Structure formats: C-alpha cells, structure tokens
C-alpha positions as CSV (number, residue, x, y, z in Angstrom):
1,M,66.2,125.2,72.4
2,C,69.3,123.4,71.1
3,L,70.4,124.3,67.7
4,A,73.1,122.9,65.4
5,V,75.1,126.1,64.9
6,P,77.8,126.7,62.3
7,G,81.2,127.9,63.7
8,R,84.7,128.5,62.5
9,V,87.6,126.4,63.9
10,L,90.2,128.8,65.5
11,E,92.6,126.3,67.0
12,I,92.9,122.5,67.4
13,E,94.5,120.5,70.1
14,E,94.4,117.0,71.6
15,R,93.1,116.7,75.2
16,D,93.4,113.4,76.9
17,G,93.3,111.6,73.6
18,T,90.4,113.5,72.2
19,R,90.7,116.0,69.3
20,M,89.2,119.3,70.4
21,A,88.9,122.8,68.9
22,R,88.1,126.3,69.9
23,V,85.3,127.3,67.6
24,D,83.9,130.8,66.9
25,F,80.2,131.1,66.6
26,G,79.9,134.7,65.4
27,G,81.8,136.1,68.3
28,V,81.1,133.5,70.9
29,V,84.0,131.0,71.3
30,K,83.4,127.5,72.7
31,D,85.3,124.3,73.0
32,V,84.1,121.6,70.6
33,C,84.9,117.9,70.1
34,L,86.1,117.0,66.6
35,E,86.0,113.2,66.9
36,Y,83.1,112.9,64.5
37,V,84.9,115.0,61.8
38,P,88.6,114.2,62.4
39,D,89.8,115.8,59.1
40,M,88.7,119.4,60.3
41,K,91.4,122.0,60.0
42,I,91.9,125.5,61.4
43,G,89.8,127.9,59.4
44,D,87.2,125.3,58.4
45,Y,83.5,125.7,59.3
46,A,81.5,123.0,61.0
47,I,78.0,122.5,62.1
48,V,78.1,122.0,65.9
49,H,75.4,120.5,68.2
50,V,75.8,120.1,71.9
51,G,79.6,120.5,71.8
52,F,80.3,118.1,68.9
53,A,81.2,119.1,65.3
54,L,78.9,117.0,63.1
55,Q,80.0,117.9,59.6
56,R,82.0,120.4,57.6
57,L,80.2,123.4,56.1
58,D,81.3,125.9,53.4
59,E,82.0,129.4,54.6
60,E,79.2,131.1,52.6
61,S,76.5,128.8,54.1
62,A,78.0,129.2,57.6
63,R,78.0,133.0,57.4
64,A,74.5,133.1,55.9
65,T,73.1,130.8,58.7
66,L,74.9,132.8,61.4
67,A,73.4,136.1,60.1
68,L,69.9,134.5,59.9
69,F,70.2,133.1,63.5
70,E,71.4,136.5,64.8
71,N,68.6,138.4,63.1
72,L,66.1,135.9,64.6
73,G,67.7,136.3,68.1
74,V,68.5,132.6,68.4
75,L,72.2,133.1,68.9
76,E,71.5,135.1,72.1
77,E,69.0,132.5,73.1
78,E,71.5,129.7,72.5
79,F,74.7,131.4,73.8
80,G,73.5,134.5,75.5
81,D,73.2,135.7,79.1
82,A,70.3,133.8,80.6
83,W,70.3,135.7,83.9
84,G,70.2,139.1,82.1
85,R,67.5,137.9,79.7
86,A,65.3,136.5,82.5
87,A,65.7,139.8,84.5
88,R,64.8,141.9,81.4
89,E,61.7,139.7,80.8
90,A,60.7,140.2,84.4
91,G,61.2,144.0,84.1
92,A,64.0,144.0,86.7
93,K,67.7,144.6,86.7
94,R,70.0,141.7,87.0
95,P,71.3,141.1,90.5
96,A,75.0,142.2,90.7
97,D,76.3,138.7,91.6
98,T,74.8,136.9,88.7
99,G,76.8,138.5,85.8
100,P,78.5,136.4,83.1
101,T,82.2,135.8,83.2
102,G,82.8,137.9,80.2
103,P,82.0,141.6,79.6
104,Q,78.4,142.7,79.7
105,K,76.5,145.8,78.8
106,E,75.9,148.3,81.6
107,A,72.2,148.3,80.7
108,E,71.9,144.6,81.6
109,R,73.1,145.2,85.2
C-alpha cells in the first residue's frame, strides 16, 4: 500500500537543481523532493507521497495522523522491514544476510 504520510522537515538542500529535504516520519527519515511545495521550511510538516511533498500540514494534524498510522500498523507496513515481516508471517527467523541497513531487534533475526 502506498500512503500519503505526514513528516517533519529536518533539513533542506539543493541537489542537482532540485530542492530536497530530509523528512522525519515518526522516527523514519527519508529524502523527499520539495519541488511541489517550494516554500517549505525546516520544522514544517508536509504530506508526502512516493517521495514528493504534496502540501503543508499543521503540526497537530501531522502528529495525530502519525499516531493513528502507528496504532494501525501502517507505518511499519509502509517503512518497515519487509524481510523480517515476511519471515515472521511464515513462522521463520529472518536469514542473517537479509537484515536492514539500520539497527534491528534481536527477535527479528
């Protein structure tokens, strides 16, 4: 499933003539294109879909949406560890060479 997820802009830079940002989605940080909302500033919240910020969002709405998505498990589905999730669903441990690049829980190995 592809969701439009709210995130907070942490930093902004220009890359090859394109305005880009590092955006925090409740603990998951991704690169996002800001070309559709060029007036975004550090600290602003945006609704992001497939790597593009689509519109500004107020902080209260962003936090409420992130909390709802987390409670429903859709943040893990959208950003989580697909290999670990597939292994758990199959009742197996994840193969050692398929771990994510970031830290992972020992129980997922």
